[in-house]
N, C-alpha and C positions, 0 to 999 in steps of 0.2 A: 303163343305166349298169352297168359291171362291178362285181362285188363285190371285196373285198380280195384273195382268192386269185387270182381272174382277173386282177386288176391286176398282181400280182407275176409271174404267168406271162407276161403281156404284156411287162413290162419285161425279163424275161430273154430273151424271143424277139425282141422288136423292137429291143432294145439289148443285145446279148450281153455277158455279164459275163466278165471275165478268169478269175475263179475257176471259172466253169462250163466255158468252152470254150478258155481259154488264149490263145495268140498271136492268134487270129482276132478277139479282142475289143479288142486293143490299137490305139489310134489315136494316132499321133505328132502333136504340135502342139497349139496352143491355139485354133484357129479356131472350133471348135464351142463351146468353153467361153466364149470372148469373145462369140459371138453370143447364147448363152443368157443370159449376164450382162447384156448390153445390153437384151435383151428384158424381163428382170425388173427393170430400172432399177438395176443394180449393187448388189444387196442386201448384198454383202460389205463395202461401205463404211459400213454403218450400225451396225457393232459392231466392237469390238476383237478381235484374234486372237493366238493363239500357234501357231506352225507347227512340227510335229514330223516329222522324217524319220529314216531309218536302216534298216539291214537287219534287226536284231533289237532288241527292247526298246521300239520306238516306241509300241506299244499300251499297255504297262504305264506308261511315262512319261507318255503323254497322259492316261490315266485318273487317274494320281496328281496331275498338275497340275490337272486339272479338279476333283478332290476337294478340293485345297487352296483353290482359289478359291471353291468352294461353302462350305467351312468358314469362310471369311472373310466370308461373307454375300452373295456375288455371285450373279447369275443367269447360269448358265454353260451354254453350248452345247458339245456334244462330238460330233465327227464322226470315226468310225473305220470300218475295214473289215478283213476281211469280218465278217459276222455269224455267229453260231453256230446259233441256233435260228430267229430271225425277222428279217426285213429291218429292222423298226423299231428294232432294237438299234443300227443304224448312226448314227442321228440322235437325240440326247438333249438334254434341257434339265434340269439338276439331277438327272440320273440317270433321268429318266422318258422312255421312248421316244416318238418321234413317233406321233401318233394314226393309226391305220389309215385312218380316213376322210380325213385330210389327204392321205395317199398316193393314195387313190382319186381325190379331187377334183383333185389336181395333174395326174394323168395325163389325166383326162377333160377338164379345162379347157384344157390346154396342148398336147395331142397334135397339133392342127392346125398348131401352130408348129414343134414339134421333129421331127415325123416326116420332113419333107423334109431335115432336117439329117443324119439317120441317126446320131445321137450314140451313143457307147458307153454302156453301163450306168453306168459310173462318172462319165462326164461329166454324165449326166442326174441321177444321185442327188446329185452335188455341187451342182448348181444347185438341186435341191430343198432340200438342207440349208441353203444360204445364204439362200434365200427364207424358209424356216421360221424360222431364227434371227432374221432381220430383222423378220419379222411378229410374233414373240413377244418382241421387245425384250430379247434377251440383252445383258448387259453386256460379256461377253467370251466367245469361243469357242475351244476347243482343236481344232485341225484337224490330223488325221493324214494325211500324204502317202499316196497309194495305191501308186504304183510310181515309184521314182526320186526326182525332185524338179524338175529343170529344166523338163521338159515335162509334168509332172503337172498335171492340171486344177485342183488346189487352189492352184497357184502364182500365181494372179492376186492373191492377198492380199498386203498389206504388213503383216506382223505387228508386234507390240510386241517379240517375242522369237522367235528361231529356235533350234531344237534338232535336232542330228543325233546320234543315240545311238551308232551304230557303223557300220562298213563291213565286210562280208564278201561272199563270192561268192554271189550270188543273182540270178536273172533276167539272166544274162550275155548272153543273146541280145538284150536290149534296152538294157542299161546298160553293157556293155563287158566285156572278158575279163581285165582287170587291176584290182586294187584302186584304183589311181590313176584309171582311167577311171570306175569306179563312183562313187568319191568326187567326181569332177567333176560327175556327174549329180546326186548328193545335194546338193552344194554350191550347186546352182542355186537353192535356196530362200533363200540368203543375200541380203538386200536392203540397199540403200544406207542406211548409218547405223543399221542395226538390229543389236543385239548378237546373237551366236551362241554357243551352248554346244555343244561337241563332247564326247561321252562317252568314246570310245576312238579311238585312232589308231595308225598305225605311221609310219615315216619317209616313205613315199611318199604316204600320205593326208594327213599333217600339212602337207606342202609344198603340196598342192592347196588345203587349207582356208585356210592362211595367205595364199596368193596371192589367192584369191577374196575373202577378208575384207578384205585390204588394198585391192584395187581398189574395194571397196564402202564403204570407210571404216567397217567394222564391227568393233567391239571383239569379240575372240574369246577364249573361255575354254576350255581343255582340262581337262575334269573329271579325267582321269587324273593330271594334274599337281597337283591339289588334292584330296587324299584326305580328305574329311570322314568317310568310313566307315573306322574302324580295323579292325574285325572284325565278323563276324556268325555266327550259328548258328541252326539250326532250333529252334523252340520245340516241345518234344516234346508238350506238352499240346494245342496248337492246330494244329500243322504250319505256323504262320506263322513269322516270323523275328525274332530279337532282334539289334539293332545296337548296337555300342559306337561312338560317334562323337566326333569332335573338334568342339567348340563346342555340340553339341546334346545331349550326355549320352546316356542310354539311350533308344533308340527301338524301338518294336514295329511290325513290318510285317505286315499281313494276308497279303501275298503271300509264299509260302514257298520258292520256287525258289532254288537256289544262285545262278543268274544274276541274281537281283534285287539282289544286292549292288552290281553295277556300275550297274544302273538307278537304285537309290536314291542312289548317289553322284552320278550325273548330275542327278537331281532336286534334291538339296541344293545343287548348284552353280548351279542356276537361281534360287535364292531371292533372293539379293542383286541380280543383274541385273534380275530381274523387278520387284522392289520399286522400283528406280531408274527403270525405264522407265514404270511405272505412275504414279509421282510426277511424272515429267516430263510425262506426258500428262494430268495433273490427275485421275487416277482414284484414288479412295480405296483404299488398300491393304487395309484391313479395315473392314467396314461395321457389324459387330456388337459392337464393343468387346472382342473376345476378344484374348488375348495371342497374338502371332505363333507362339510355340512350341506353344501349344495347338492352333492351326490345323494346324501341321505334323504333330503327333501324331495328330490326328483324321483327317487325310487318309491317312496311312500305315496307321493301324490299322483304318480302315473303308472303304478304297477300293472294295471289291467292293459293299458295301451302298450306298455313296453314288453309285456310277456304273454299277453293273450289270456290272462286269467279270467274265468267266468264263474258265475254261480255262487258268489259270496255276498249275501244280502244285496243282490243285484236288482236294480230297478228296471222293469220291463216296460211299464206304462205309467202315465201320470194320472189319467182320469178315465176310469178309476185307477187308484194306485195299485200297481202289481209288483210284488217283490218275490223273488225266488231265492232259495238257499239250499246248499247241498248238505247241510247238517243232517246226520243220519243215525245218531245214536243218543242214548240218554244224556250223556255229558254235553253234547252239542245242543240238545233241546232244552236243557236247563237254562241256557242263555237265550235261545230263540223264543221260548214261550214268554219270557219277560219282555223282550223287545217287541214281539207281536202285540202284547197287551198294551205297551206304551204307545206304539204307533197307532193302534186302534182308537186311542183317546182323542186324537186329532182328526179322525175320519168317521165315516158313518158305520155301516154294518160290516162285520168281518166275514169273509168267505175264505175257506181253506180247502185247497186241492191237495189231497194227501194220499200217499202210498208208502209202503215200507217193504224191505226184504225180510226173509224169514229167519235170519239169524240174529235179529235185534230184540231188545227188551221192549216189545211194542206196547204192552199194557202200561208199563211205567211211563212211556212217552205219551200215550193217549191220556193218562191221568193228569198230565201237565196242561192239556189243551182246554180252552174255554168252552163250556157247554152251550153258551149263547150264540156261538158262531154257526154259520151254515156250512155243511161239509159236503165235499164232492170226492168220495172215496174212489180210488183207482188203482191200477197196477201197471207198473212200467214194463217195457218190453224186454224183460229178463226172466229166465226160468226161476230165479231166486225170489221174485216178487211174491208177496202174499196174495193169493187169489182174492179178487175184490169181494166176492161173496163172504169169504171168511173174515176179511178185514171189516166189512160192515157189521158182522155179528159181534166181533170183538169190541168194536167201537160202541155198539149199542149197549153192551154190558158195562161200558165205562160211562154211560150217560150221554154219548155223543150221537146226534141224529143227522142223517144226510142221505144222499142217494149214491148208488154205485154206478161206475162207468168203466167200460172195458179198456179204455185207453186214456192216457193223460190228455191227449188232444181233445177228446170229447168232454172230459171233465172240465178242462179249462174253458172250452167254448161255452159250456153251460154256466159256469161262474160269471163269465163276461155278460151273458144274456141277462142274468139275474141281478147283477150289480148296478147300483146307481153311480153317478159320476163321482160322488164323494166317498164311495165305499173303498174298502181295502181288501185286496185279494192276495193271499199268500199261497205259494206253490212250493211244496217240499215234502220232506220225510225220507228222501233217498236221493243219492246222486243221480240215480237212473230216472227218477221222476223229473228232475231238472233237465237231464239229457233229452228226454222225450219232449219236454216243453220246447227246448231250444231247436230240436229237429222240426217240430211242428211250426214254429215261428219262421224258421228258415224256408220252409216249403209253402208258407202261406201266401 
């Protein structure tokens, strides 16, 4: 029998992962997913679900919804991707990762069945997650879409509630080259008579969402039209976020990124529809006699501790200040660039450890970055990473100067050497850059 590390290597090689190899791992259609689901006796039917899609924010919203349900006393599954340090982060129950031995046993016991199917990595891990949740009797699972929605292998579920955080240009080769086309793919998670919360929209995407919701008799809520969040600001003591809200008073959020304001507004707009569908399905809303507002406050204030979420404007070090963030596309960087600039005002020199993958609008992102910063360009340990030599050349054409490093670990080490105690180091550009940073810190 393979050990855990051998099993993970096998999964990556036998069922290539999109985050490792890109387009070659993408498989359109649900035939493999349906075959795996039938083989395992339809495990997704044995627990309730919430389905979360979107271009940005779906990870934060998924984790916060899971934290809310945990605070209310439920046994909660959480399936997200990608992981940052270890595969087991993808599949959690009440914040605890799936056991390594379960992963080993799953592959060992089931490979004779799934090898002839040649499933993708995500198809296989989704089947594993659903089987694990069913066998461990979760009450409800929050399921994050992998890519798109309509043809994503998580889309075999019929959830209590669907959530679409926002739409921006990402994975245009698979999802379409207009926001309306991308929205139609994301809207594929809208199910008959299942309410849907949409975080952000524009005219083109709203029309798509309304059309699909109408066809499915799904009640639709546009969170942007119902602003529970009046304002928010960074909590300077914790680098979390303080919210002034309509109906909920003051709320504190452990996640400190500026972009979290829209995510939290989407989350708050989920509360009433979620309570209604849980009541309709005869699911107790709260099992531990806590007040609903206390559950909301607990979820927002402790989401990282409760669910294991990492990499969202996460503070790594105080002196110098080191922040990392998994924001990886233009829409995310429109927020990050402003928050980096604001944070720099209260610190010394800005150092940026930066890398991206090759299917993003890198020039537009680089044009948002300050020319006066010191740059440490690098490439994450994924085949999708832009080679550091090419990244340096693109950056130079955008007026950004720095040095190239073959690994995130080396780039970060150089930034630490060059930074003074009052300086600010930001690490990001890709989820995989943050993942490599976390791996380096773990092994340091």
